[in-house]
N, C-alpha and C positions, 0 to 999 in steps of 0.2 A: 440402135433404135430408141427413139424417145420413149419415156415411160408411158405417156398418155397414148401413144400409138400402140405400144406393146399391150397395154391393158385393154384397149378397144378391140384389138385383134383376138386376144384371149377370150374376152367376153363373147364376141361373135361366134368363136369356135365352140364355146360352151353351149350357147343357144342352139347350135347346129349339131351338138353331141359329136363333134369332130375331134377325135384324139390326135395328139401330135407329140413330137419330141422337142423338148426345150433344151437348147445348148447354151450354157453359161460359162464364161471364162472365170475360172477360180483363181488362177495365178498366171503371171506372165513374166518372162525375163527377156532382156535384150530389147530389140526393136520390133517386137510383135505389134501389129498395127492398131489393135484395140486394147483397152484396159480392162482390169478386173470388173466383172459385173455386166460386160457387154453380152447381149443375148441375140439368139437367132432361133426361129421356130421352123421345124422341118415337118412337113405334112406327110401323109401316107404315100402320096405320089412323088415324094422327095422334092417338091417345090418348096420354096423358103419364103419367110418374111423376116426382114432385118438382115443384119450382117455381123460377123465377128472378124471381119478384115478382108474377106475375099481371097482369091488365089488358091494355091495348093492346099493350104491348111483347111480352108472352108470346104473344099472338095472332099478332103479326107474326113471331115466331120460329118458331111452329108452321107458318105459311105458308111461310117460307123452308126449313124442314126438309123439306117436301114435295118441293121442288126437289132437295134433297140426296139424298133417297131415290131420286129418279128418275135423277139423274146419278151417284150413288154416288161423289161427289167432295166433299171438305170445302170449306167456305166460311167467310169471316170477314165479319161484317156489323156495321155501326154502326146502332144504333137510338136515336131521340130521344124522350124522354118530356117532352111539353110541360107547361107549368104547369097547363093545364086538365086534362090526364091525371093529373098528380100530385095535384091537388085531389080528383079522384074516388077516389083511394086514401088520402086523409086526410093528404097531405104538403103542405108549404108551397110547395115549388118543384120544378121538373122536373130532369131529368138525362139524361146520355147513357150508353149501355153499348155496349161492343165485345164481341161474342159469337162464339166459335168453334163452328161446327157441323161435327162430324166423323161420318163414316159408319163404323159399327162392323160389319165384315163377318167373320163367323165362318169363312168359307171361306179367309180369309187366315191362314196358319200364324203369321206374325209377331204378328198381333193376338191369337190364342189364347195364344201363348207369353208375351206381355207380361202379359196379364191373369192367367194362371196364376201368374206370378211375384208379382204384386200380391196375389192371393188367399192365397198361401203366407205372405207377409210379414205380412199382416193377421191371419191365423189363428194365427200364431206370436207375435203381439203384439210385433212388431218395428217400431219407428218408421222411417218411410221418407219420401222425397221423390220426387215424379214431375216429370220435366222434359219439356216438349213444345217442339220447335222450331217456330216460327211462320214458315213460308215467306213471302217477299214476293210470289212469283208462284205462286199456288195452281193456275194452269192447267197448269203443267208440273212441279210438285213434289208430293211426298207428305209427310204428317206423319211426323216421327220422334219416338220417345219413349224415355225412359230412366228407370230407377229407381235410387236410391241410398240406402243406409243410412249409418250413421256409419262403417262399415268396408267395406261392399260396394258393388257396382255391377252393373247389368244393362243391356245394350244394346250397340249397335255403337260401337266406339271411334274417336275422332278427336282431334287435338290440341286443337281448340276445345272439344269437350264435356268432355274430361278436365280442362282448365283450369277450367271452370265447376264440375265435380264436386269438384275439389280445394278450391275456394273454399267450396262448400257444406259439405263435410265439416269444414273448419276452423272454420266458424261454425255447426255443426249445432245446438247448443243455443240459439243466438240466433234460429234460425228457428222454434222451438217455438210461439211465440205470435204469429207474424205471419200475416197473410192471404196468400193466393196473390198473386204479383206477376209482372209482366213484367220481364225482365232485358234491357236495351238494345233493347227492342222486338223481340227475336228469340227469347227462351226464356221460356216460362211455367213458373214454379216453384210447385209445390203441396206444402206440408208436410202429412203425414198422421201425427199424433202422438196418443197415447192418454193422456198425462199430464193429470191433473185440475188445473184452475186455478180460483182464486177471484177474482172481480172485485168489489171493494167500492166502490160509488158513494156517496161521502160520507166525509169524513175526520174527523167529529166524535168525541164521546166514545165512542159505541158502536162506530163504525168502527175506532177505534184499538185498543180492547181486542179486538175480534173479529179484526182483522188479525193480531195477535200470537198469538191462540189458533189460528187457522187454519194459521198457519205451523208451529206445534208439532204440528199434526195431519198434516203432510206435504203440504199443498197448495202450489202455486205462487201467491203472493198479489200482486195488483196493487190499489193504492188510487188512486182518481181523485176529484179535487175541483176546483172552479173557484177555490178560495181557497188561495193559496200558504202563508198562515200556518197552514193546517190540513193541507196536503199537501206535506210536505218530508222530506228524508232525516233530519234531526235529530229529528223527531217520530216517524217510523217507521224504527226502526233495524234491524228484523229482516226486513221484508218484501222481496220480490224487486224490485218496481217501484213507484214513486210518481210519478204523472203529474198535472200541473196543466193544465187545459183552459180555454179561454176561455168555454165554455158546455157544456151537456149535449146539444147538438143532434146531434152526430156521434160518439157513443161508439164505434161499431163501426169507426170509422176509426183509433182509437188503441189498441184492445185486441182480441185474438183471442177470439171467443166460439164455442165448438164444442159438440158433443154431450157433451163431458166437462166443461163449464164450470159453475160455480156462481156465480150473480149475486146480490149482496146490495144492495138499494136502500135506502140510509139517508141520502138527501140532506136538505136543511133545509127543504123545502117541498113542498106539493101539486103545484105546477106542474112542478117539477123531476122529481118522482117520476113524474108522468104522461109527461113527455117521455122519460125513460129507459125506463120500462116499455113504451111503444109500440115502441121500438127493439128491446128484448130479446125481445118476443113475435114478432119476425120472425127470430129466431135459433133454433138448435137446442139452446140451453142445457139442461143436465140439470136444473138447479134455478134457479128465479127466486123470490126472496123480497123482499117489500116491507114495511117497517116502518110502523106507524101503527094507529090505532083502526079499528074496523069502520066508523064513519061516514066517516072519511077514505078508507078503501078503497072504499066504495060510491060516493063522489063521483068518485074517479079512474076507477073502472070505468064509471060512467055516461058520463063524457066520452069514454072510449075506444069504448064501444058506439056513441055518436053519430058517431064518426069511422070506423066500419065494422068494428071488431073484433067478434068473436063471443063468446058465452058459453063456447064450447069453447076459444077462445084464453085467456080469463081463468081457466079452470079449471086451467091450468098453474101459476098463481101461488100461492105460499104466503103468505097474508096474512089476518089479522095474522101476522107472521113469528114463528117459534120454537115450540117445544113448550110446552104450557100448564103451566108450573111455578110460576106466580104470581111471575115475575121482576119486580124493581123497579129495582135499580141497573144502571148500564151493564155491570158485570161479570156480573151475573146474566142480563141480557138476552142478552149475548154467548154465555153458556153455553147458553141455551135455543135460540139460533139454530144454534150449532155442533152441538148434539145433534140438531136436525132435519136438518141437512146430513148427519150421520153416518147417520141413519135412511134418508135417500134414497140415500146412497152405498152402503150395505150391503144395503138391502132391495129389494123389487120396485119397479118404476117406478110413479109415481102415475098 
């Protein structure tokens, strides 16, 4: 669920004094479909908003949320996605997820105060980080939460939390494109940033020209390839990050993809493009573009449809990529792609 959608729903439920259970992925291993920080809201009638991946795990989370509604006490649950379950979702292998289930009670002044602070930060376009203390004994403790910006802090003070906040503030910009993470198994740290980033999958000729062009347009640019001779700092001198990966199977483990992200898929083959596109369709990326002919696109789409994706999923993809300006050279193709990105950036959503 995109952050703006999540906050809109929470604010509406606050206005209606409608309590709910908030499920958040704290940790994941293997091929669990969503990453740390993914959220789902479960209402009293067990209807949901958002998703943490669908399938059996989501069904088990909803069942656990019913107990949280009854007890009005948070829980931390571990769920295992077997290889058989994963296969039904179109993945190669299973994985485990640790999920926090917290009861949001609007009768609690602290809960209201905390979310009001978050709403104000978001509406004023201020980047912030949410910190949640994860108690070891949830039978006798309650969740504590804090919010901090690069210069501000909201929440009860203690030496321990102030030390963590100091570290976060000193490394604030390094957090911008990281997923949420657990700090020493005690504090869950969730960055909420609005800055637009571009992730270019493929460091070939088009990727190189496009990376430099995107940087000049004010994007935070990350280039990813599995070939060090194509992805290195000497070749990409102006971009923010260059990452060499062993393969394209777990891209969301190495780069943050949010609702402000632009993803450009320009790898060197059909199979790599399909692998990357399948992952990107499970993110909230603002723009997903894939290079290639109509025939190549149709082949990749058909493979994904057979794996369980829908036509609605594929409608998010811009392919063939770029505005139709009869581009031919890598430089011209990069211009056509950048122009389409600007169109999405400045215009209404597709």
